[in-house]
RODO-2510 file (C-alpha; in nm, 4 decimals, decimal comma):
residues 318
     n   res          X          Y          Z
     1     a     6,4405     9,2848    14,0366
     2     m     6,3194     9,6007    13,8633
     3     r     6,3529     9,4415    13,5187
     4     f     6,1639     9,1379    13,6403
     5     m     5,8767     9,3470    13,7767
     6     n     5,8602     9,5570    13,4601
     7     g     5,8401     9,2464    13,2437
     8     l     5,5763     9,0889    13,4651
     9     s     5,3709     9,4094    13,4639
    10     q     5,3883     9,4339    13,0844
    11     i     5,2614     9,0785    13,0399
    12     i     4,9782     9,1150    13,2941
    13     g     4,8744     9,4471    13,1417
    14     s     4,8453     9,2910    12,7950
    15     l     4,6460     8,9813    12,8933
    16     g     4,3286     9,1388    12,7518
    17     d     4,4973     9,1759    12,4098
    18     p     4,6280     8,8317    12,2968
    19     p     4,8272     8,9562    11,9911
    20     a     5,0034     9,2225    12,1995
    21     c     5,0633     8,9709    12,4800
    22     k     5,2205     8,7292    12,2317
    23     i     5,4583     8,9970    12,1035
    24     i     5,5649     9,0970    12,4547
    25     v     5,6220     8,7363    12,5638
    26     e     5,8179     8,6602    12,2467
    27     t     6,0328     8,9695    12,2976
    28     l     6,1067     8,8710    12,6579
    29     g     6,1814     8,5168    12,5436
    30     f     6,4239     8,6613    12,2883
    31     q     6,5986     8,8454    12,5718
    32     h     6,6308     8,5203    12,7715
    33     l     6,7999     8,3134    12,5005
    34     d     7,1209     8,2990    12,7041
    35     l     6,9387     8,1302    12,9943
    36     e     6,8625     7,7596    12,9960
    37     v     6,4888     7,7624    13,0706
    38     t     6,3583     7,4128    13,1451
    39     i     6,0270     7,2688    13,2664
    40     p     6,1512     7,1935    13,6233
    41     r     6,2871     7,5465    13,6559
    42     v     5,9601     7,6948    13,5314
    43     l     5,7684     7,4933    13,7934
    44     i     6,0018     7,6089    14,0706
    45     f     5,9686     7,9696    13,9594
    46     r     5,5885     7,9419    13,9311
    47     d     5,5440     7,7866    14,2776
    48     a     5,7753     8,0463    14,4348
    49     i     5,5784     8,3372    14,2877
    50     i     5,2421     8,1932    14,3920
    51     e     5,3711     8,1196    14,7427
    52     l     5,5055     8,4748    14,7762
    53     l     5,1734     8,6240    14,6640
    54     t     4,9868     8,3994    14,9084
    55     v     5,2028     8,5164    15,1982
    56     e     5,1733     8,8837    15,1050
    57     m     4,8022     8,8921    15,0167
    58     g     4,6714     8,6431    15,2702
    59     p     4,3010     8,5566    15,2276
    60     k     4,2732     8,7863    14,9236
    61     m     4,4732     8,5309    14,7261
    62     t     4,1820     8,2978    14,6535
    63     h     4,1921     7,9539    14,4929
    64     k     4,0838     8,0976    14,1547
    65     a     4,3561     8,3603    14,1773
    66     k     4,6155     8,0897    14,2382
    67     e     4,4892     7,8929    13,9399
    68     g     4,4962     8,2045    13,7249
    69     f     4,8556     8,2855    13,8165
    70     a     4,9555     7,9215    13,7648
    71     v     4,8115     7,9181    13,4114
    72     f     4,9640     8,2579    13,3362
    73     l     5,3138     8,1608    13,4546
    74     n     5,2930     7,8230    13,2789
    75     y     5,2184     8,0045    12,9527
    76     v     5,5100     8,2436    12,9961
    77     g     5,7554     7,9681    13,0930
    78     g     5,6403     7,7447    12,8080
    79     s     5,6814     8,0331    12,5647
    80     y     6,0379     8,0910    12,6807
    81     i     6,1177     7,7227    12,6255
    82     y     5,9549     7,7301    12,2820
    83     v     6,1488     8,0413    12,1807
    84     r     6,4780     7,8888    12,2905
    85     v     6,4206     7,5557    12,1116
    86     k     6,2488     7,6896    11,7999
    87     f     6,4796     7,9837    11,7399
    88     a     6,8063     7,7997    11,8012
    89     e     6,8089     7,7141    11,4308
    90     r     6,7524     8,0790    11,3425
    91     i     7,0460     8,1850    11,5566
    92     q     7,2658     7,9318    11,3777
    93     i     7,1525     8,0720    11,0415
    94     l     7,2257     8,4261    11,1601
    95     t     7,5730     8,3315    11,2792
    96     s     7,6756     8,1451    10,9638
    97     s     7,5332     8,3963    10,7171
    98     w     7,6819     8,6906    10,9071
    99     a     8,0256     8,5271    10,8960
   100     t     7,9859     8,5065    10,5182
   101     a     7,8544     8,8617    10,4758
   102     s     8,1147     9,0244    10,7012
   103     k     8,3996     8,8069    10,5654
   104     k     8,5026     8,7111    10,9164
   105     a     8,5294     8,3403    10,8407
   106     v     8,7560     8,3737    10,5366
   107     d     8,9764     8,6764    10,6091
   108     e     9,2524     8,4855    10,7856
   109     v     9,2534     8,2049    10,5297
   110     a     9,2653     8,4507    10,2404
   111     k     9,5484     8,6408    10,4044
   112     g     9,7484     8,3204    10,4541
   113     d     9,6919     8,2126    10,0945
   114     a     9,7987     8,5537     9,9639
   115     e    10,1243     8,5452    10,1623
   116     e    10,1978     8,1915    10,0481
   117     g    10,1296     8,2784     9,6842
   118     a    10,3514     8,5870     9,7007
   119     s    10,6450     8,3849     9,8396
   120     e    10,6164     8,1090     9,5801
   121     e    10,5585     8,3261     9,2682
   122     g    10,8493     8,5692     9,2573
   123     y    10,9054     8,7597     8,9340
   124     s    11,0932     9,0592     8,7934
   125     g    11,0570     9,2890     8,4917
   126     a    10,7563     9,3997     8,2912
   127     s    10,7336     9,0737     8,0943
   128     g    10,7437     8,8704     8,4123
   129     e    10,4668     9,0768     8,5650
   130     f    10,2390     9,0379     8,2660
   131     g    10,3231     8,6692     8,2418
   132     k    10,2055     8,6214     8,6002
   133     k     9,8756     8,7944     8,5219
   134     a     9,8310     8,5794     8,2141
   135     k     9,9064     8,2690     8,4183
   136     k     9,6326     8,3532     8,6684
   137     t     9,3733     8,4194     8,3998
   138     g     9,4746     8,1223     8,1869
   139     v     9,5388     8,3436     7,8767
   140     p     9,8750     8,3457     7,6908
   141     a    10,0745     8,6683     7,7159
   142     s    10,0635     8,7430     7,3426
   143     k     9,6880     8,6921     7,3327
   144     g     9,6513     8,9129     7,6354
   145     v     9,8299     9,1973     7,4563
   146     e     9,5962     9,1663     7,1596
   147     t     9,2960     9,1662     7,3890
   148     k     9,4239     9,4766     7,5625
   149     k     9,4624     9,6554     7,2284
   150     s     9,1189     9,5503     7,1106
   151     k     8,9645     9,6753     7,4342
   152     g     9,1175    10,0140     7,3654
   153     k     8,8879    10,0526     7,0625
   154     w     8,5810    10,0420     7,2903
   155     f     8,6832    10,3698     7,4519
   156     t     8,8358    10,5564     7,1492
   157     g     8,5278    10,6162     6,9333
   158     k     8,4455    10,5175     6,5761
   159     k     8,6608    10,5638     6,2701
   160     g     8,6297    10,9126     6,1242
   161     s     8,5434    11,0773     6,4564
   162     p     8,7836    11,3310     6,6121
   163     r     8,9024    11,0635     6,8556
   164     g     8,9408    10,8119     6,5738
   165     e     9,1683    11,0524     6,3801
   166     a     9,4170    11,0575     6,6633
   167     s     9,7547    10,8960     6,6199
   168     k     9,8058    10,5337     6,7003
   169     g    10,0048    10,6206     7,0052
   170     g     9,7297    10,8436     7,1320
   171     t     9,4702    10,5759     7,0577
   172     q     9,6635    10,3150     7,2475
   173     s     9,7183    10,5535     7,5367
   174     s     9,3521    10,6469     7,5696
   175     g     9,2509    10,2833     7,5326
   176     s     9,4877    10,1813     7,8086
   177     e     9,3480    10,4489     8,0404
   178     g     8,9916    10,3476     7,9610
   179     s     9,0577     9,9808     8,0230
   180     n     9,2272    10,0645     8,3521
   181     d     8,9226    10,2650     8,4630
   182     f     8,7003     9,9741     8,3649
   183     r     8,9050     9,7236     8,5598
   184     n     8,9322     9,9474     8,8656
   185     t     8,5550     9,9634     8,9156
   186     s     8,5131     9,8336     9,2724
   187     v     8,2354     9,5943     9,3671
   188     p     8,1173     9,5860     9,7323
   189     t     8,2338     9,2650     9,8993
   190     t     8,1552     9,3268    10,2690
   191     y     7,8293     9,4039    10,4440
   192     n     7,9200     9,7642    10,5284
   193     e     8,0232     9,8398    10,1702
   194     m     7,7174     9,6692    10,0231
   195     f     7,4876     9,8460    10,2701
   196     m     7,6226    10,1906    10,1774
   197     f     7,5879    10,1068     9,8082
   198     n     7,2287     9,9818     9,8413
   199     a     7,1293    10,2716    10,0669
   200     a     7,2410    10,5168     9,7993
   201     v     7,0684    10,3216     9,5217
   202     m     6,7414    10,2894     9,7168
   203     g     6,7327    10,6606     9,7996
   204     f     6,8248    10,6359    10,1686
   205     g     7,1697    10,7920    10,1397
   206     a     7,0620    11,1013    10,3327
   207     q     6,9392    10,8991    10,6331
   208     n     7,2394    10,9610    10,8577
   209     w     7,0898    10,7684    11,1498
   210     m     7,1521    10,4482    10,9521
   211     h     7,5262    10,5002    11,0021
   212     e     7,4751    10,4661    11,3774
   213     v     7,2901    10,1372    11,3338
   214     l     7,5515    10,0158    11,0865
   215     a     7,8315    10,0906    11,3334
   216     s     7,6611     9,8811    11,6039
   217     f     7,5166     9,6091    11,3831
   218     d     7,8122     9,3707    11,4104
   219     t     7,7925     9,3807    11,7903
   220     i     7,4159     9,3282    11,7785
   221     v     7,4395     9,0214    11,5552
   222     t     7,7328     8,8608    11,7377
   223     n     7,5552     8,9047    12,0743
   224     v     7,2119     8,7918    11,9603
   225     s     7,2060     8,5155    12,2238
   226     n     7,3406     8,7392    12,5039
   227     s     7,0324     8,9226    12,6270
   228     y     7,2046     9,1705    12,8601
   229     r     7,4709     9,2678    12,6062
   230     l     7,2104     9,2986    12,3319
   231     q     6,9820     9,5153    12,5469
   232     e     7,2750     9,7360    12,6444
   233     e     7,3749     9,7842    12,2808
   234     c     7,0178     9,8720    12,1793
   235     d     6,9907    10,1234    12,4661
   236     v     7,3175    10,2932    12,3681
   237     l     7,2109    10,2926    12,0022
   238     s     6,8811    10,4552    12,0950
   239     l     7,0705    10,7296    12,2823
   240     r     7,2891    10,8025    11,9800
   241     m     6,9920    10,8008    11,7432
   242     s     6,8063    11,0504    11,9632
   243     k     7,0473    11,3223    11,8451
   244     y     6,9090    11,3039    11,4915
   245     k     6,6127    11,5222    11,4058
   246     g     6,3301    11,4182    11,1806
   247     t     6,1372    11,0959    11,1429
   248     i     6,3293    10,7724    11,1913
   249     k     6,1706    10,4773    11,0128
   250     l     6,3423    10,1610    11,1297
   251     g     6,1738     9,9625    10,8521
   252     e     6,3950    10,1425    10,5999
   253     y     6,7052     9,9880    10,7563
   254     r     6,5425     9,6465    10,7318
   255     s     6,4870     9,6893    10,3571
   256     v     6,8485     9,7884    10,2905
   257     m     6,9778     9,5182    10,5260
   258     l     6,7929     9,2374    10,3488
   259     a     6,8932     9,3655    10,0049
   260     s     7,2601     9,3731    10,1097
   261     l     7,2553     9,0269    10,2661
   262     r     7,0850     8,8753     9,9603
   263     s     7,3733     9,0003     9,7481
   264     l     7,6465     8,8648     9,9780
   265     v     7,5123     8,5283    10,1002
   266     k     7,5208     8,2811     9,8119
   267     d     7,2932     8,0188     9,9694
   268     w     7,0275     8,2768    10,0658
   269     g     6,6820     8,1246    10,1036
   270     s     6,3466     8,1661    10,2741
   271     q     6,4877     8,0572    10,6108
   272     h     6,7480     8,3345    10,5940
   273     e     6,4735     8,5833    10,5130
   274     v     6,2686     8,4738    10,8146
   275     a     6,5672     8,4651    11,0523
   276     w     6,6993     8,8122    10,9667
   277     s     6,3516     8,9666    10,9658
   278     w     6,2893     8,8105    11,3078
   279     l     6,6168     8,9525    11,4409
   280     w     6,5455     9,3044    11,3195
   281     e     6,1864     9,3001    11,4491
   282     n     6,3109     9,2207    11,7983
   283     v     6,5926     9,4767    11,7808
   284     a     6,3506     9,7412    11,6510
   285     r     6,1117     9,6743    11,9408
   286     m     6,3921     9,7217    12,1932
   287     i     6,5033    10,0444    12,0258
   288     k     6,1474    10,1803    12,0061
   289     a     6,0992    10,1116    12,3777
   290     t     6,3468    10,3927    12,4604
   291     m     6,3088    10,6205    12,1563
   292     g     6,1917    10,9695    12,2521
   293     k     6,2764    10,9225    12,6194
   294     p     6,6405    11,0481    12,6276
   295     a     6,5335    11,4116    12,5735
   296     y     6,3020    11,4059    12,8772
   297     q     6,5563    11,2096    13,0815
   298     e     6,8280    11,4612    12,9959
   299     r     6,6173    11,7519    13,1240
   300     a     6,5292    11,5633    13,4410
   301     l     6,8949    11,4803    13,5084
   302     a     6,9986    11,8401    13,4418
   303     q     6,7448    11,9654    13,6954
   304     f     6,8575    11,7044    13,9453
   305     f     7,2265    11,7926    13,9210
   306     n     7,1533    12,1659    13,9304
   307     s     6,9714    12,1154    14,2602
   308     l     7,2750    11,9528    14,4276
   309     d     7,5162    12,1513    14,6434
   310     e     7,8953    12,1256    14,6169
   311     t     7,9199    11,8531    14,8816
   312     s     7,6643    11,6332    14,7056
   313     m     7,8303    11,6944    14,3699
   314     g     8,1621    11,5884    14,5195
   315     i     8,0045    11,2627    14,6355
   316     w     7,8660    11,2039    14,2850
   317     r     8,2059    11,2689    14,1256
   318     r     8,3677    11,0116    14,3523
***
């Protein structure tokens, strides 16, 4: 009931500012995606509210007031229906692209394929091992050896240099080490890895609050259509972020997020851009609604508990 009254008060308070009213209604519609809002249900809800106000206010609830509330509630209900129908496609895009970026859809399949391949392709000895690698790459073993030796020259310097005057054994050894280092360069393949890489490249590596968002981001995306779970996660995230000092610019996370997703989702397009921007805008609004409040709430709770006697504290502990 309290959440309902707060939402209703926010909408009524913003009626004089249409752009702000639109944002509030859209945010509330986003939080009601898990509810099936239909026209008959909106009419029932509207009539019940108007009837309640008529009973409580009596003659003060004039005919114009009833018409005003009817138009107002029709707008809100219609907006909720529009958000649910229009943004269903966006939620589908979010779900599919997140499965690709987080590798959730292919992990089990890849694991099964790896186990099957390991059981079918048994080998022994150094020649057998290299033959398997050549078989995967489609290059004969002898040609692979030559390629490995030629790669060694890239890392051993030019002829006549101190490194070039080294013995053949030393040249081959240093070339082998260099080629191994080159091959072992890891490329980010999951969202978390790509996000950390892009954050460092874009100069946001020192923004430690982004780690808190990153830790909760999977839960946020997977519960995008569950309003209560999403609100709970944003509230908890806001509490954790309140421990960090300094200015927190949520738009910085959005920039790194989009850059990471563009690199991981192969079929990325304008619809993906719109869907993910829309998701983060709504999440950012919910986080901003509680940012700055935990410090004041903590002091108020501390004063409250300090004022309780032992009996009252015992009741609270139970």
